[in-house]
C-alpha positions in Angstrom: 0.0 0.0 0.0 1.4 3.4 -1.0 0.9 6.3 1.3 0.1 9.6 -0.5 1.1 12.9 1.2 -1.5 15.6 1.9 0.1 17.6 -0.9 -0.5 14.8 -3.4 -4.1 14.3 -2.2 -4.7 18.1 -2.4 -3.5 18.2 -6.0 -5.6 15.2 -7.0 -8.8 16.5 -5.2 -8.4 20.0 -6.8 -7.7 18.6 -10.3 -9.4 15.3 -10.6 -11.9 16.6 -13.2 -9.0 16.8 -15.7 -9.2 13.0 -15.9 -12.9 12.3 -15.0 -16.2 14.0 -15.9 -17.3 14.0 -12.3 -15.4 14.1 -9.0 -14.5 10.6 -7.8 -13.5 11.7 -4.3 -14.6 14.4 -1.9 -12.0 14.1 0.9 -8.6 12.7 1.7 -9.9 9.3 2.7 -11.8 8.9 -0.5 -9.0 10.2 -2.6 -6.4 7.9 -1.0 -8.7 4.9 -1.4 -9.3 5.8 -5.1 -5.6 6.3 -5.8 -4.8 3.0 -4.1 -7.5 1.2 -6.2 -6.1 2.7 -9.4 -2.5 1.8 -8.3 -1.6 5.4 -9.0 2.1 6.1 -8.7 4.3 9.1 -7.8 7.5 9.7 -9.8 10.2 12.2 -9.2 10.6 13.8 -12.7 8.9 14.3 -16.0 11.5 11.9 -17.5 10.2 9.2 -15.2 6.7 9.9 -16.4 8.0 9.2 -20.0 9.6 5.9 -18.7 6.4 4.9 -17.0 4.3 5.4 -20.1 6.8 3.6 -22.3 6.8 0.6 -19.8 3.0 0.6 -20.1 3.3 0.4 -23.9 2.4 4.0 -24.7 4.4 5.5 -27.5 5.7 8.9 -26.2 8.5 9.4 -28.8 6.7 12.3 -30.5 5.6 13.9 -27.3 7.5 16.9 -25.8 8.0 17.1 -22.0 5.3 19.8 -21.9 2.9 17.5 -23.7 3.6 14.7 -21.3 3.0 17.1 -18.4 -0.3 18.1 -19.9 -1.6 14.5 -20.3 -4.8 14.0 -18.4 -3.3 11.1 -16.4 -0.5 13.3 -15.1 -0.8 15.6 -12.1 2.2 17.8 -11.5 2.9 18.2 -7.8 4.6 21.3 -6.4 8.2 20.5 -5.8 8.8 18.5 -9.0 7.0 15.2 -8.4 4.2 13.8 -10.6 1.2 11.7 -9.8 0.2 9.3 -12.5 -3.4 8.0 -12.4 -4.5 5.5 -14.9 -8.3 6.1 -15.0 
């Protein structure tokens, strides 16, 4: 089980509608449970986002780092980390 920091949960709660039509969580407990169910991961750099997508079979060769950061599954976290949620 991965523990998500309050900062990560805040970012997800504030921006979850970039990935889903309707909110899937209303509070920290719901957000953490949802992220655990989705097996969401946190990586330390945008380059690790690219590596993750490539490991998942997603071709990112033509995507710039900005385009990767703007992907609906990617939630930039202040401080440089990224939350990746496969919805």
